[in-house]
C-alpha positions, -999 to 999 in steps of 0.1 A, spaced: 122 -52 -595 140 -69 -616 113 -60 -648 111 -22 -642 155 -17 -639 154 -43 -671 127 -13 -686 151 19 -676 181 2 -686 172 -4 -722 156 37 -719 192 46 -711 207 25 -740 180 40 -760 186 74 -757 223 70 -755 222 55 -788 208 79 -803 228 106 -792 257 89 -801 249 84 -836 240 115 -832 269 132 -825 291 109 -845 270 124 -875 277 162 -867 317 157 -849 325 124 -869 329 92 -859 367 91 -832 356 123 -817 363 121 -781 324 127 -773 315 98 -795 337 76 -778 321 91 -739 289 79 -752 302 44 -762 319 39 -730 282 46 -711 267 24 -733 289 0 -724 291 6 -687 246 1 -691 253 -28 -708 274 -47 -684 250 -32 -655 220 -56 -681 235 -85 -680 247 -82 -640 207 -77 -635 203 -110 -660 235 -127 -637 221 -112 -604 188 -125 -614 192 -159 -632 212 -171 -599 188 -165 -576 164 -188 -599 187 -211 -597 195 -214 -567 154 -214 -559 149 -249 -540 130 -270 -565 87 -280 -556 
């Protein structure tokens, strides 16, 4: 599940990054639509960080054998 979710988020980031870049080239860096893509990228990146933290915390709390 972790790898699947991580891959899905990474794919979403690549799509958002491409859309943001393309929009910025057409409408300019300061256009509100570019800002929206940037914010969505930040949100997705934060989801990845949360997922990594949750996975690492779970891994660290596992008993050592």
